[in-house]
C-alpha positions in Angstrom: 0.0 0.0 0.0 1.1 3.5 -0.7 0.0 6.6 1.2 -2.5 8.8 -0.7 -3.0 6.4 -3.5 -6.4 4.9 -4.1 -6.2 1.1 -3.3 -8.0 0.4 -6.6 -4.8 1.5 -8.4 -3.0 -1.8 -8.5 0.5 -1.9 -9.4 -0.2 -3.0 -13.1 -2.6 0.0 -13.5 -0.3 2.5 -11.8 2.6 1.2 -14.2 0.4 1.8 -17.3 -0.8 5.2 -16.2 2.9 6.2 -15.4 4.1 5.0 -18.9 1.5 7.0 -20.7 2.7 10.2 -22.4 1.0 13.5 -23.0 -1.9 12.9 -25.4 -2.1 9.1 -24.9 -5.6 7.8 -24.1 -6.8 5.2 -21.6 -10.2 3.5 -21.9 -12.2 2.5 -18.9 -14.7 0.0 -20.0 -17.6 -1.9 -18.6 -17.7 -5.7 -18.1 -19.5 -6.3 -21.4 -17.0 -4.4 -23.5 -15.1 -6.1 -26.4 -11.6 -5.4 -24.7 -9.6 -8.3 -26.2 -10.7 -7.9 -29.7 -10.1 -4.1 -29.7 -6.9 -4.1 -27.6 -4.9 -5.7 -30.4 -2.0 -6.5 -28.2 -2.2 -3.3 -26.0 -2.4 -3.8 -22.2 -5.8 -4.8 -20.7 -6.0 -4.4 -16.9 -8.9 -6.0 -15.1 -10.7 -4.6 -12.2 -13.4 -7.3 -11.6 -16.1 -6.3 -9.1 -15.2 -2.6 -9.4 -17.9 -0.2 -10.6 -17.3 2.5 -13.1 -17.9 5.4 -10.7 -15.1 4.0 -8.4 -12.7 3.1 -11.3 -13.0 6.6 -12.9 -12.5 8.4 -9.6 -9.3 6.3 -8.8 -7.8 6.8 -12.2 -8.6 10.5 -12.3 -7.1 10.8 -8.8 -3.6 10.5 -10.5 -4.2 11.1 -14.2 -4.2 14.8 -15.4 -6.6 15.5 -18.2 -5.2 17.0 -21.3 -6.0 20.9 -21.2 -4.6 21.3 -24.8 -7.7 19.7 -26.3 -11.2 20.8 -26.2 -12.7 17.4 -25.1 -10.2 15.2 -23.1 -13.2 12.9 -22.0 -15.1 10.8 -24.3 -17.9 8.3 -23.4 -20.0 6.0 -25.4 -23.4 7.3 -26.5 -26.1 5.0 -25.3 -27.5 3.3 -28.3 -30.6 4.6 -30.1 -31.0 7.6 -27.8 -31.4 11.3 -28.7 -28.3 13.5 -29.1 -27.4 14.8 -25.6 -28.8 11.9 -23.7 -26.7 10.7 -20.7 -27.4 7.6 -18.5 -27.6 8.0 -14.7 -24.1 6.5 -14.5 -22.7 8.8 -17.2 -24.2 11.9 -15.4 -22.7 10.7 -12.0 -19.2 10.1 -13.5 -19.2 13.4 -15.3 -20.7 15.3 -12.3 -18.0 13.9 -10.0 -15.4 14.9 -12.5 -16.7 18.5 -12.5 -17.1 18.6 -8.8 -13.4 17.5 -8.3 -12.2 20.0 -11.0 -11.0 17.2 -13.3 -13.0 18.5 -16.2 -15.9 20.8 -17.1 -19.2 19.7 -18.6 -18.2 20.9 -22.1 -15.0 18.9 -22.1 -17.0 15.6 -22.2 -18.1 14.3 -25.5 -20.5 11.5 -26.4 -19.5 9.4 -29.3 -21.5 6.9 -31.3 -20.7 3.3 -30.4 -18.7 2.3 -33.6 -16.9 5.5 -33.6 -16.1 4.9 -29.9 -14.7 1.4 -30.9 -12.4 3.2 -33.6 -11.1 5.5 -30.9 -10.4 2.6 -28.6 -8.1 1.1 -31.4 -5.8 4.1 -30.8 -5.7 4.0 -27.0 -2.8 3.1 -24.9 -4.6 0.6 -22.7 -8.0 -0.7 -21.7 -9.1 -1.1 -18.1 -12.0 -3.5 -17.9 -14.1 -2.9 -14.8 -16.9 -5.0 -13.4 -19.5 -2.5 -14.3 -22.6 -4.2 -15.4 -24.3 -1.1 -16.9 -24.1 -1.3 -20.7 -22.6 1.7 -22.6 -20.6 2.6 -19.5 -17.4 3.3 -21.4 -15.0 6.3 -21.1 -11.8 7.4 -22.8 -9.5 9.8 -20.9 -6.7 11.8 -22.8 -3.7 12.2 -20.5 -2.4 15.7 -19.9 0.7 17.1 -18.2 1.4 18.4 -14.8 2.5 22.0 -15.3 5.2 23.3 -13.1 6.3 26.9 -13.1 9.4 27.7 -15.1 12.2 29.0 -13.0 13.9 32.0 -14.7 
């Protein structure tokens, strides 16, 4: 165990998050997600029994989101719903991100299912949670931790 590190961040997950560079993306996927067919050799980290709310909070406790892009958070649009619809889980995850200051509402973009799969193909890694709610998938683009320049 480490101080101030969420216990859900197991060593394999911490290693992947640390290895990611600025602009790399990580997928947090539900239990139904086609992780193995989309990963194509990329790391898959399993968090069985862990819900999406908890997994997102743990990852975002150490992962800075990319401030250089308009929408560093992408989530899968719930199938056959009107534009702008968000499930209760999606609203909760996005709401918590906004409360913690990780992202603003407008920085979160819904993406149609098959376009989301294409995005996953470019991701650095996939974290497959135990979340049973369908369409509960997110992509986070890693940013940088800014330090003041010393003159």
